[in-house]
ZAMARGU-4260 file (C-alpha; in steps of 0.2 Angstrom, whole numbers, plus 5000, padded with zeros to 4 digits):
<rodrens>
0) 5303/5775/5228 | 5301/5754/5226 | 5292/5745/5242 | 5301/5729/5248 | 5294/5714/5242
5) 5300/5698/5252 | 5298/5688/5235 | 5310/5700/5227 | 5325/5700/5239 | 5324/5681/5240
10) 5325/5680/5222 | 5341/5692/5224 | 5347/5682/5236 | 5346/5660/5231 | 5359/5655/5239
15) 5358/5662/5255 | 5340/5656/5254 | 5343/5640/5247 | 5356/5636/5262 | 5342/5640/5274
20) 5331/5631/5265 | 5344/5615/5266 | 5348/5621/5284 | 5330/5620/5289 | 5327/5604/5283
25) 5341/5596/5291 | 5338/5603/5306 | 5320/5597/5305 | 5325/5582/5303 | 5338/5581/5313
30) 5326/5588/5328 | 5311/5574/5323 | 5323/5560/5328 | 5326/5568/5345 | 5309/5576/5350
35) 5304/5566/5364 | 5291/5554/5364 | 5273/5552/5377 | 5257/5545/5374 | 5250/5559/5383
40) 5254/5578/5384 | 5259/5582/5404 | 5249/5590/5414 | 5251/5596/5431 | 5239/5589/5446
45) 5237/5600/5456 | 5233/5591/5472 | 5246/5587/5487 | 5238/5575/5504 | 5240/5579/5519
50) 5239/5563/5534 | 5239/5562/5552 | 5236/5549/5563 | 5228/5551/5581 | 5229/5533/5587
55) 5214/5527/5600 | 5200/5542/5592 | 5185/5538/5586 | 5180/5545/5566 | 5171/5559/5573
60) 5185/5565/5586 | 5195/5565/5573 | 5188/5573/5561 | 5182/5587/5574 | 5201/5589/5583
65) 5213/5585/5569 | 5202/5585/5552 | 5193/5602/5553 | 5209/5611/5561 | 5220/5606/5546
70) 5205/5609/5535 | 5201/5627/5543 | 5220/5633/5540 | 5219/5628/5524 | 5203/5642/5520
75) 5219/5655/5520 | 5226/5651/5504 | 5222/5661/5488 | 5221/5646/5476 | 5211/5634/5485
80) 5199/5627/5475 | 5193/5614/5487 | 5198/5601/5502 | 5191/5583/5504 | 5196/5574/5516
85) 5194/5555/5522 | 5193/5554/5541 | 5193/5537/5549 | 5195/5531/5565 | 5212/5537/5572
90) 5216/5543/5556 | 5213/5559/5543 | 5218/5561/5527 | 5215/5579/5517 | 5218/5581/5498
95) 5220/5599/5493 | 5217/5604/5477 | 5221/5619/5468 | 5211/5628/5458 | 5212/5624/5441
100) 5218/5644/5436 | 5234/5642/5446 | 5248/5639/5433 | 5261/5626/5434 | 5274/5635/5441
105) 5265/5640/5455 | 5259/5626/5463 | 5276/5620/5472 | 5279/5635/5479 | 5262/5633/5484
110) 5263/5614/5491 | 5279/5622/5502 | 5268/5639/5509 | 5254/5623/5515 | 5270/5615/5522
115) 5273/5632/5533 | 5255/5636/5537 | 5251/5619/5545 | 5266/5618/5553 | 5260/5635/5561
120) 5246/5625/5569 | 5254/5607/5576 | 5252/5616/5594 | 5235/5615/5593 | 5232/5596/5588
125) 5228/5585/5603 | 5242/5576/5612 | 5246/5560/5604 | 5242/5565/5587 | 5256/5560/5575
130) 5261/5570/5561 | 5256/5579/5548 | 5264/5571/5535 | 5264/5577/5519 | 5265/5569/5501
135) 5266/5585/5485 | 5272/5571/5475 | 5256/5563/5470 | 5255/5566/5453 | 5271/5558/5452
140) 5269/5544/5436 | 5277/5526/5439 | 5275/5520/5417 | 5286/5503/5423 | 5282/5494/5435
145) 5286/5473/5438 | 5281/5458/5449 | 5293/5448/5457 | 5286/5433/5462 | 5294/5415/5471
150) 5292/5398/5472 | 5304/5390/5489 | 5306/5408/5495 | 5302/5417/5509 | 5292/5432/5507
155) 5310/5441/5520 | 5321/5431/5507 | 5311/5439/5490 | 5311/5457/5495 | 5330/5457/5501
160) 5332/5454/5482 | 5318/5466/5477 | 5330/5478/5488 | 5344/5475/5479 | 5338/5477/5461
165) 5328/5491/5468 | 5346/5499/5471 | 5352/5494/5454 | 5338/5502/5446 | 5342/5519/5454
170) 5359/5519/5445 | 5349/5520/5428 | 5351/5538/5420 | 5337/5547/5422 | 5327/5535/5434
175) 5315/5545/5446 | 5305/5538/5461 | 5306/5518/5464 | 5294/5512/5477 | 5291/5495/5484
180) 5272/5489/5484 | 5264/5474/5495 | 5281/5469/5505 | 5275/5464/5521 | 5286/5470/5536
185) 5291/5458/5548 | 5287/5459/5565 | 5292/5450/5581 | 5276/5445/5591 | 5279/5441/5609
190) 5261/5434/5612 | 5256/5435/5632 | 5244/5426/5643 | 5235/5440/5649 | 5229/5428/5664
195) 5246/5421/5667 | 5254/5439/5668 | 5239/5444/5681 | 5243/5428/5690 | 5259/5429/5692
200) 5258/5449/5698 | 5267/5455/5685 | 5267/5470/5678 | 5266/5471/5659 | 5271/5490/5657
205) 5288/5485/5665 | 5291/5471/5658 | 5292/5482/5644 | 5300/5494/5649 | 5317/5483/5653
210) 5315/5477/5635 | 5316/5496/5630 | 5331/5499/5643 | 5341/5482/5637 | 5337/5486/5619
215) 5342/5504/5619 | 5357/5513/5610 | 5365/5526/5621 | 5384/5533/5621 | 5393/5524/5632
220) 5408/5536/5630 | 5426/5537/5624 | 5442/5533/5631 | 5457/5542/5630 | 5471/5534/5627
225) 5484/5542/5625 | 5488/5543/5606 | 5473/5531/5603 | 5453/5537/5605 | 5444/5519/5612
230) 5424/5521/5612 | 5415/5508/5625 | 5402/5498/5619 | 5389/5491/5629 | 5380/5472/5623
235) 5363/5467/5627 | 5354/5473/5612 | 5341/5463/5601 | 5351/5453/5584 | 5335/5442/5582
240) 5319/5433/5591 | 5330/5421/5599 | 5341/5437/5608 | 5323/5436/5617 | 5317/5420/5619
245) 5334/5420/5628 | 5331/5435/5642 | 5324/5430/5659 | 5314/5444/5669 | 5318/5447/5686
250) 5300/5446/5698 | 5300/5450/5716 | 5317/5441/5719 | 5313/5428/5708 | 5319/5424/5689
255) 5308/5421/5675 | 5314/5419/5659 | 5304/5427/5647 | 5297/5412/5635 | 5287/5406/5652
260) 5274/5419/5651 | 5276/5425/5630 | 5275/5416/5613 | 5289/5421/5605 | 5289/5422/5585
265) 5291/5431/5569 | 5281/5434/5556 | 5273/5447/5548 | 5261/5464/5550 | 5244/5454/5554
270) 5234/5461/5547 | 5243/5466/5535 | 5240/5484/5527 | 5239/5479/5509 | 5242/5465/5496
275) 5251/5463/5480 | 5248/5448/5467 | 5252/5444/5450 | 5239/5431/5441 | 5234/5427/5457
280) 5251/5425/5464 | 5259/5434/5481 | 5271/5446/5474 | 5281/5460/5479 | 5279/5476/5467
285) 5293/5488/5461 | 5286/5505/5456 | 5299/5514/5444 | 5297/5531/5437 | 5310/5541/5425
290) 5315/5562/5429 | 5305/5574/5419 | 5310/5580/5404 | 5321/5564/5401 | 5316/5554/5382
295) 5304/5540/5388 | 5311/5529/5375 | 5328/5528/5378 | 5326/5529/5396 | 5313/5511/5393
300) 5327/5504/5382 | 5341/5508/5395 | 5331/5500/5410 | 5324/5487/5398 | 5342/5479/5396
305) 5346/5482/5415 | 5331/5471/5420 | 5339/5458/5408 | 5355/5458/5418 | 5347/5458/5436
310) 5333/5447/5427 | 5351/5432/5425 | 5355/5436/5441 | 5339/5430/5452 | 5340/5416/5463
315) 5332/5400/5456 | 5314/5401/5460 | 5311/5418/5460 | 5304/5427/5442 | 5300/5444/5437
320) 5285/5449/5425 | 5282/5465/5418 | 5266/5472/5423 | 5267/5487/5415 | 5278/5494/5402
325) 5273/5513/5398 | 5290/5515/5384 | 5280/5502/5377 | 5265/5507/5374 | 5271/5526/5370
330) 5281/5517/5356 | 5265/5509/5350 | 5253/5525/5352 | 5268/5536/5343 | 5268/5525/5329
335) 5251/5526/5327 | 5249/5545/5328 | 5267/5547/5316 | 5258/5534/5303 | 5239/5544/5303
340) 5253/5562/5299 | 5259/5554/5285 | 5245/5545/5278 | 5240/5565/5281 | 5253/5569/5270
345) 5252/5558/5258 | 5234/5564/5257 | 5237/5581/5254 | 5251/5581/5243 | 5240/5569/5231
350) 5225/5584/5232 | 5241/5595/5223 | 5249/5583/5211 | 5232/5580/5206 | 5223/5597/5206
355) 5241/5607/5200 | 5249/5595/5191 | 5265/5587/5191 | 5277/5605/5191 | 5264/5616/5201
360) 5261/5599/5212 | 5280/5598/5214 | 5282/5618/5223 | 5267/5613/5238 | 5277/5595/5239
365) 5292/5603/5243 | 5285/5617/5253 | 5277/5606/5267 | 5290/5597/5272 | 5299/5611/5275
370) 5286/5618/5284 | 5286/5602/5295 | 5303/5603/5295 | 5304/5621/5305 | 5289/5618/5314
375) 5300/5600/5319 | 5312/5613/5325 | 5304/5624/5336 | 5295/5611/5344 | 5312/5603/5350
380) 5318/5618/5357 | 5300/5624/5366 | 5302/5605/5375 | 5283/5598/5365 | 5287/5579/5360
385) 5277/5570/5350 | 5263/5564/5359 | 5245/5562/5356 | 5239/5581/5354 | 5254/5587/5345
390) 5253/5578/5333 | 5234/5578/5331 | 5237/5598/5328 | 5250/5592/5315 | 5237/5583/5305
395) 5224/5598/5307 | 5237/5610/5303 | 5241/5603/5286 | 5225/5605/5276 | 5226/5622/5282
400) 5247/5626/5280 | 5243/5617/5261 | 5234/5636/5257 | 5247/5650/5257 | 5259/5635/5247
405) 5243/5634/5236 | 5237/5649/5233 | 5257/5654/5229 | 5259/5643/5217 | 5242/5646/5208
410) 5244/5665/5208 | 5263/5661/5199 | 5255/5651/5186 | 5240/5663/5182 | 5252/5676/5181
415) 5263/5664/5169 | 5246/5660/5157 | 5245/5679/5157 | 5264/5681/5149 | 5273/5687/5163
420) 5292/5681/5166 | 5297/5667/5178 | 5303/5682/5189 | 5288/5696/5190 | 5275/5681/5193
425) 5286/5675/5209 | 5285/5690/5214 | 5269/5696/5209 | 5261/5683/5224 | 5268/5697/5239
430) 5262/5710/5231 | 5245/5704/5230 | 5240/5693/5244 | 5254/5692/5252 | 5243/5704/5266
435) 5229/5696/5265 | 5236/5679/5267 | 5246/5684/5282 | 5228/5693/5290 | 5219/5675/5284
440) 5231/5667/5293 | 5236/5676/5310 | 5215/5676/5310 | 5215/5654/5310 | 5228/5656/5323
445) 5219/5668/5332 | 5202/5654/5331 | 5214/5644/5343 | 5218/5659/5355 | 5205/5647/5369
450) 5214/5637/5370 | 5232/5646/5370 | 5223/5656/5386 | 5214/5639/5394 | 5219/5639/5412
455) 5211/5623/5417 | 5219/5603/5418 | 5211/5605/5402 | 5219/5618/5392 | 5234/5612/5401
460) 5232/5595/5390 | 5227/5603/5373 | 5239/5617/5376 | 5251/5611/5363 | 5239/5609/5350
465) 5238/5628/5347 | 5257/5630/5349 | 5258/5619/5336 | 5246/5624/5324 | 5251/5645/5328
470) 5269/5640/5322 | 5265/5628/5308 | 5253/5640/5301 | 5263/5654/5304 | 5280/5645/5296
475) 5268/5643/5282 | 5264/5658/5278 | 5285/5666/5276 | 5290/5648/5269 | 5275/5656/5255
480) 5282/5671/5253 | 5299/5668/5254 | 5304/5649/5248 | 5288/5645/5239 | 5292/5660/5223
485) 5310/5652/5223 | 5304/5634/5222 | 5291/5641/5210 | 5306/5648/5196 | 5318/5634/5197
490) 5304/5621/5195 | 5288/5632/5183 | 5294/5633/5164 | 5296/5648/5159 | 5278/5652/5148
495) 5263/5642/5152 | 5244/5638/5142 | 5229/5647/5150 | 5219/5634/5155 | 5206/5647/5158
500) 5198/5651/5142 | 5188/5635/5141 | 5179/5632/5156 | 5179/5612/5163 | 5160/5604/5166
505) 5163/5609/5184 | 5168/5626/5182 | 5152/5629/5173 | 5140/5623/5185 | 5148/5632/5199
510) 5146/5648/5189 | 5130/5645/5185 | 5124/5640/5203 | 5136/5657/5208 | 5125/5667/5197
515) 5108/5662/5203 | 5113/5664/5221 | 5117/5680/5216 | 5103/5684/5206 | 5090/5675/5219
520) 5102/5683/5233 | 5086/5685/5246 | 5079/5667/5242 | 5100/5662/5247 | 5101/5671/5260
525) 5084/5667/5267 | 5087/5646/5264 | 5102/5647/5271 | 5096/5656/5288 | 5085/5643/5289
530) 5095/5630/5288 | 5108/5638/5302 | 5089/5639/5315 | 5087/5622/5311 | 5107/5618/5313
535) 5104/5627/5332 | 5088/5616/5336 | 5098/5601/5330 | 5110/5602/5342 | 5101/5601/5355
540) 5102/5582/5350 | 5121/5581/5346 | 5125/5574/5363 | 5141/5582/5376 | 5154/5575/5382
545) 5170/5578/5391 | 5184/5568/5386 | 5181/5549/5379 | 5188/5532/5388 | 5203/5529/5382
550) 5210/5518/5367 | 5223/5506/5379 | 5218/5488/5382 | 5218/5491/5402 | 5203/5486/5411
555) 5202/5492/5428 | 5188/5484/5441 | 5189/5492/5457 | 5179/5486/5473 | 5172/5495/5488
560) 5167/5483/5499 | 5157/5488/5517 | 5165/5502/5527 | 5166/5488/5544 | 5176/5474/5531
565) 5191/5467/5535 | 5208/5468/5523 | 5204/5446/5524 | 5187/5448/5515 | 5191/5459/5504
570) 5205/5450/5499 | 5198/5434/5500 | 5184/5440/5487 | 5197/5446/5474 | 5203/5429/5476
575) 5188/5420/5473 | 5187/5430/5457 | 5204/5431/5451 | 5201/5410/5451 | 5182/5409/5441
580) 5183/5426/5432 | 5202/5429/5427 | 5210/5413/5427 | 5212/5403/5410 | 5202/5416/5398
585) 5209/5419/5384 | 5207/5437/5380 | 5218/5440/5396 | 5236/5445/5391 | 5240/5448/5415
590) 5232/5454/5429 | 5237/5464/5444 | 5229/5464/5462 | 5229/5478/5474 | 5221/5476/5492
595) 5218/5489/5503 | 5228/5501/5490 | 5225/5510/5473 | 5235/5503/5459 | 5251/5516/5457
600) 5248/5529/5443 | 5256/5521/5430 | 5246/5532/5418 | 5246/5552/5425 | 5227/5552/5419
605) 5225/5536/5431 | 5213/5540/5446 | 5223/5537/5461 | 5212/5529/5475 | 5216/5532/5495
610) 5223/5515/5503 | 5209/5509/5512 | 5209/5489/5519 | 5190/5490/5511 | 5196/5495/5496
615) 5204/5482/5482 | 5209/5487/5463 | 5213/5476/5447 | 5222/5482/5432 | 5220/5468/5416
620) 5228/5468/5401 | 5220/5462/5389 | 5228/5455/5370 | 5215/5467/5359 | 5202/5481/5359
625) 5192/5468/5355 | 5193/5455/5368 | 5193/5474/5381 | 5177/5477/5376 | 5171/5459/5377
630) 5178/5454/5395 | 5171/5473/5402 | 5152/5468/5400 | 5157/5447/5405 | 5165/5451/5418
635) 5154/5466/5427 | 5140/5453/5425 | 5147/5439/5436 | 5155/5452/5448 | 5135/5460/5447
640) 5129/5442/5450 | 5143/5435/5461 | 5145/5449/5474 | 5129/5458/5477 | 5135/5467/5493
645) 5151/5476/5486 | 5153/5487/5473 | 5164/5484/5459 | 5165/5492/5444 | 5176/5488/5428
650) 5178/5501/5417 | 5192/5510/5407 | 5204/5522/5407 | 5203/5540/5405 | 5210/5550/5392
655) 5212/5569/5400 | 5209/5574/5418 | 5203/5560/5428 | 5184/5560/5433 | 5181/5542/5442
660) 5162/5536/5436 | 5154/5547/5423 | 5138/5553/5432 | 5139/5558/5451 | 5131/5570/5463
665) 5139/5577/5478 | 5124/5580/5494 | 5132/5593/5506 | 5126/5598/5523 | 5133/5600/5541
670) 5123/5586/5549 | 5131/5569/5546 | 5113/5560/5549 | 5103/5570/5540 | 5115/5571/5524
675) 5114/5551/5524 | 5094/5553/5526 | 5093/5565/5512 | 5106/5558/5502 | 5096/5540/5499
680) 5080/5550/5492 | 5093/5557/5480 | 5097/5539/5476 | 5082/5535/5472 | 5078/5550/5460
685) 5094/5544/5452 | 5091/5528/5450 | 5074/5532/5440 | 5084/5537/5424 | 5085/5522/5413
690) 5100/5526/5406 | 5111/5523/5425 | 5120/5506/5432 | 5115/5503/5449 | 5118/5520/5459
695) 5134/5518/5474 | 5139/5530/5490 | 5157/5535/5492 | 5153/5531/5511 | 5136/5528/5519
700) 5133/5513/5535 | 5139/5514/5551 | 5146/5500/5560 | 5145/5493/5577 | 5159/5497/5590
705) 5160/5491/5610 | 5159/5505/5618 | 5168/5501/5637 | 5161/5509/5651 | 5172/5513/5665
710) 5164/5514/5682 | 5176/5528/5687 | 5175/5528/5704 | 5177/5508/5706 | 5191/5509/5694
715) 5203/5518/5708 | 5195/5511/5723 | 5204/5494/5713 | 5219/5507/5706 | 5215/5505/5690
720) 5214/5519/5677 | 5204/5523/5660 | 5221/5524/5651 | 5227/5507/5658 | 5211/5497/5652
725) 5215/5506/5635 | 5233/5502/5634 | 5228/5483/5639 | 5213/5483/5628 | 5224/5489/5614
730) 5239/5478/5618 | 5226/5460/5617 | 5218/5466/5603 | 5232/5476/5591 | 5246/5474/5601
735) 5258/5487/5609 | 5275/5491/5601 | 5290/5486/5612 | 5305/5489/5605 | 5314/5486/5589
740) 5327/5474/5582 | 5340/5480/5571 | 5342/5467/5556 | 5353/5471/5541 | 5344/5488/5531
745) 5328/5484/5541 | 5318/5489/5558 | 5307/5472/5565 | 5295/5481/5576 | 5292/5469/5592
750) 5275/5469/5596 | 5268/5464/5612 | 5249/5459/5613 | 5237/5443/5619 | 5236/5426/5613
755) 5225/5424/5601 | 5215/5414/5611 | 5211/5429/5623 | 5211/5441/5605 | 5201/5430/5595
760) 5184/5436/5602 | 5173/5451/5611 | 5166/5440/5624 | 5187/5436/5629 | 5185/5455/5633
765) 5177/5454/5646 | 5186/5442/5658 | 5203/5451/5654 | 5214/5452/5670 | 5220/5470/5673
770) 5234/5474/5687 | 5229/5482/5703 | 5237/5493/5714 | 5245/5481/5726 | 5248/5465/5712
775) 5231/5459/5713 | 5221/5455/5697 | 5206/5463/5694 | 5196/5455/5680 | 5191/5470/5668
780) 5172/5468/5669 | 5173/5474/5688 | 5176/5490/5683 | 5167/5492/5665 | 5152/5489/5658
785) 5151/5484/5641 | 5140/5489/5626 | 5137/5487/5605 | 5137/5506/5598 | 5135/5513/5579
790) 5147/5524/5573 | 5153/5533/5558 | 5169/5521/5553 | 5171/5536/5540 | 5168/5551/5534
795) 5172/5560/5519 | 5171/5583/5518 | 5173/5593/5507 | 5177/5611/5509 | 5173/5607/5530
800) 5156/5599/5525 | 5149/5581/5527 | 5150/5576/5509 | 5141/5557/5501 | 5145/5558/5484
805) 5133/5548/5474 | 5140/5536/5458 | 5132/5529/5445 | 5139/5522/5430 | 5130/5522/5414
810) 5121/5504/5407 | 5123/5512/5388 | 5130/5523/5373 | 5121/5539/5382 | 5135/5553/5386
815) 5135/5559/5404 | 5127/5576/5400 | 5113/5571/5392 | 5108/5559/5407 | 5114/5575/5420
820) 5102/5585/5409 | 5086/5573/5409 | 5088/5572/5428 | 5090/5592/5430 | 5073/5596/5434
825) 5070/5584/5447 | 5086/5584/5455 | 5081/5604/5457 | 5063/5602/5463 | 5071/5590/5477
830) 5085/5604/5480 | 5075/5616/5482 | 5064/5605/5496 | 5083/5604/5506 | 5085/5613/5523
835) 5096/5627/5524 | 5115/5625/5523 | 5110/5609/5510 | 5115/5605/5494 | 5115/5597/5479
840) 5131/5599/5468 | 5135/5589/5451 | 5154/5582/5449 | 5159/5567/5438 | 5161/5572/5420
845) 5150/5588/5419 | 5158/5596/5431 | 5175/5595/5424 | 5167/5597/5408 | 5160/5614/5415
850) 5177/5619/5424 | 5186/5614/5406 | 5174/5627/5398 | 5171/5641/5407 | 5190/5647/5404
855) 5184/5646/5385 | 5170/5655/5386 | 5179/5668/5396 | 5192/5669/5382 | 5182/5669/5368
860) 5179/5689/5368 | 5197/5690/5367 | 5199/5680/5353 | 5184/5689/5344 | 5192/5704/5349
865) 5211/5699/5341 | 5199/5693/5326 | 5191/5709/5322 | 5206/5720/5326 | 5218/5708/5312
870) 5201/5709/5300 | 5199/5729/5304 | 5221/5732/5300 | 5217/5725/5282 | 5197/5727/5277
875) 5195/5744/5288 | 5178/5746/5284 | 5164/5739/5297 | 5154/5735/5283 | 5166/5721/5273
880) 5172/5718/5294 | 5153/5712/5293 | 5153/5703/5279 | 5168/5692/5283 | 5162/5688/5300
885) 5142/5681/5291 | 5150/5663/5286 | 5158/5659/5304 | 5143/5655/5313 | 5134/5649/5301
890) 5149/5635/5299 | 5139/5625/5314 | 5123/5619/5297 | 5139/5608/5294 | 5147/5604/5312
895) 5128/5598/5315 | 5125/5589/5299 | 5141/5579/5302 | 5137/5577/5318 | 5121/5569/5320
900) 5123/5556/5310 | 5139/5548/5315 | 5132/5549/5333 | 5148/5558/5336 | 5147/5567/5354
905) 5150/5587/5355 | 5169/5585/5367 | 5180/5597/5374 | 5192/5593/5359 | 5176/5594/5349
910) 5172/5613/5354 | 5192/5617/5350 | 5188/5612/5332 | 5171/5620/5330 | 5181/5637/5336
915) 5195/5636/5325 | 5184/5632/5313 | 5177/5653/5312 | 5196/5657/5309 | 5197/5645/5298
920) 5181/5651/5286 | 5184/5669/5290 | 5202/5664/5281 | 5195/5661/5266 | 5181/5674/5267
925) 5193/5687/5271 | 5206/5684/5253 | 5188/5684/5244 | 5183/5700/5250 | 5199/5710/5248
930) 5200/5700/5229 | 5185/5707/5224 | 5188/5725/5232 | 5205/5725/5222 | 5195/5719/5204
935) 5184/5737/5208 | 5196/5746/5213 | 5204/5742/5197 | 5189/5748/5186 | 5179/5732/5186
940) 5160/5734/5188 | 5153/5729/5206 | 5143/5713/5200 | 5157/5707/5188 | 5170/5710/5200
945) 5160/5698/5213 | 5158/5686/5198 | 5176/5686/5193 | 5184/5685/5211 | 5173/5674/5218
950) 5177/5660/5201 | 5195/5664/5203 | 5195/5661/5222 | 5183/5644/5219 | 5197/5632/5216
955) 5211/5638/5226 | 5194/5638/5241 | 5188/5623/5235 | 5206/5614/5234 | 5213/5621/5254
960) 5194/5614/5258 | 5196/5596/5250 | 5212/5597/5259 | 5206/5602/5275 | 5194/5590/5278
965) 5202/5575/5269 | 5220/5578/5281 | 5206/5575/5294 | 5204/5558/5290 | 5218/5548/5300
970) 5212/5554/5313 | 5194/5553/5311 | 5195/5535/5314 | 5202/5540/5333 | 5191/5537/5347
975) 5198/5555/5355 | 5202/5566/5338 | 5185/5557/5330 | 5171/5568/5335 | 5183/5585/5332
980) 5188/5575/5315 | 5170/5575/5310 | 5165/5593/5320 | 5178/5601/5307 | 5174/5592/5293
985) 5160/5595/5292 | 5160/5612/5295 | 5174/5615/5282 | 5163/5609/5270 | 5149/5618/5271
990) 5156/5633/5275 | 5166/5634/5259 | 5150/5632/5250 | 5141/5646/5259 | 5157/5658/5255
995) 5159/5653/5238 | 5139/5656/5236 | 5132/5663/5252 | 5143/5676/5254 | 5143/5683/5234
1000) 5126/5684/5237 | 5128/5692/5254 | 5139/5706/5246 | 5127/5711/5229 | 5113/5711/5241
1005) 5125/5722/5257 | 5129/5734/5241 | 5114/5733/5235 | 5124/5730/5217 | 5112/5726/5204
1010) 5113/5713/5190 | 5119/5720/5172 | 5106/5721/5160 | 5104/5708/5146 | 5117/5712/5131
1015) 5124/5727/5144 | 5142/5729/5140 | 5156/5723/5157
</rodrens>
């Protein structure tokens, strides 16, 4: 019974196969045009933020009573990796970080569970705690940011316009979250003179109660007047500050106008909690996100049209500026990636035509777009967009998928040369090499298993690499055995002259080299192993890397002032920097400034910082990458010279998961004082490394506070309580919220506080007048003593332990892993001396790299098992299995030979490329070994079988190697793909040479095949 032949079936059903070929090409083209566009693939931010306030409590009290309870409860969460918290006076922010192994689909249900867990312990918090509040959309991206500035409009008028714009933007199709940044809340201030209030015998709290009662909205009833219902409304509510100015207070049967004891004015929150500026001008920002799964370019176009209409309607003096335009950046990035893909296609097609000739090359030239079309169709169906990883995967796959088509065409040409008919030659491919080709393809796909099964953030980032390469390679095999035979029958001539009779100079030289290596097999093996040993040594000199910095034009400037600084000082320093270093710079397109907060997440990999009045961030957009690199050096030098007490860092954006400063160490322990002392020692060790810049702490220095010690007996005697004193002090310094004025869509707070003279300095607090039990004035100094005291203004914790993180930037081109390796011994010695309970841990990019590589290492046995199983099914021999595997690790020779001279680091992506090399080289090896065995089964002498099979496979193996390595040239210049391209090119070239020379020598040595004597007939 004749076995089934897929190629033969295709030739018998030509019309159907042509139909599918045309349909796949058309569907692929349509899918390509409809595919989503992104700069980088999405990955899940597995972080949630929990916040709570306890007004009046110190940072240490808040830590013990609020932060500790939240973190302790969260430890019950099975998927919790660690908690990180920042606690300040009266406020706590807890970051809940899930394990990298948490699946993306489980993240949202986990956040629901976290909410329920924390709500369960709400009753355990002290009285007066507000919250907790939850932000489970910490990973939301705002790809479009606009800044609104005004000349002649008040802040309120500008905000009204921005609110109108927000309402219109929310009507744009596929718009997501839209937030306003930098808008200052209006406040009506009632600034009392505490002395005057006390002298008149007034109780400030009773004044506030009176105002609250007048402004309250309470039901007044509904009259049922026969057939009609009539609501009753009571007037008296405040509509503006003028309503407050008209109020008269009744005290001791006398009426006092409120304006006699308080100055009433309308202003903005003072001090502000955050500020936003565009190119140095005060502004209000509008951050716009997009719904998940929408087409970013289409959304960007629709938003652009809407903003053009909005701009035309703005009043004179109001301007809108584009701060961030992710759709435009994505369009440029995808265009660049697509250009690289087409360059790679041209390179592969050129190799095909040059090596195979016009007609045979045309068969391959049609096969490649067909494979790409089917791949685009699958990408569209699975929701994979065109972005850095998927397009890079297509370029990598190009050099591999052409192999199947080349083998099929080579085999057809070879059969035509010996006289077979077109149909017989076309169907011979399936019977002779289809299954070894399939084995090789499956083994190559198996080489990418560590990417597919890596569930870390970096693994999620690169997952589409596995899918796209697996789909394209499997598709290439189907095309080679189903469509290529039909193309060959249509395009190739009926007969072809043999070109194997007379060897060319290259083939002759290769035959001599092959015979030399086989004769001197042990020398060949020894030299190869020596080169392998040398490459292992050389690997120690190749620098390690996580992900490279971005190739975008943005510079990020992080400002961290001492922790007792005011927002006024933060703003002043940043404004000075804007005036002196940024204004008028030729290389800067624009910049935006965020004071008291970090920039919004305009890019998924952006490292968002928690809000803090001592922190600020700038996003500077340079005109070119050359300008960006120049500005980075110049601005960092200016900052170091001008602001010596401020930690100001100029940095680039990250590609992949964010890591912050590249070199970090965490020191944790139970006692804050000891943690601070040990951190200073550790900083001395880290700072000694010449490759590092200044070492900074995320928190360290204490701040002074005024401690008011109440003389309780005396206070009781005069009818004053600690609560009275605290409330009065708060009303004097910060202000007490009295009520709210309902103004249009806003709720304007009415805030009571002391006038500027009485709240302006610490000394005035001593003379503060309190109201006693019988209405007399009591000076605060009579019932309390004042003293200064140091306390920690900010406490950072990690996994419930106070933790100080030491951070440093790198001065030169050395990679973080190299610096950490240099510091390993002294830090290990330091750690050994620490008391029990205190520890040092590596953070930054080295820690993230370890997290990403650990799942890879865990999956490598699965990869090797899958490869071995596939090969064993094909070879069914342990000896041949060993021979096939033998060449793969030797590719390290080429990897090291390529990385060392180029200076390219071995990053996370390069490691994936090295693992993929294993599959690529095994693919070539298995087809060669199967060819040798096939010839031996036909009766060829073993020696001749090895020689003939190697010479026959030499051309397609070399062509595939040339295609695979040259196709990587377009991405070799990319900052992201460069190291992987160099590693793979070096590995493929050296691995190919080893497959053609070392493997035959190893084969004859393993099976003890002797060279036939001179004159012995073959």
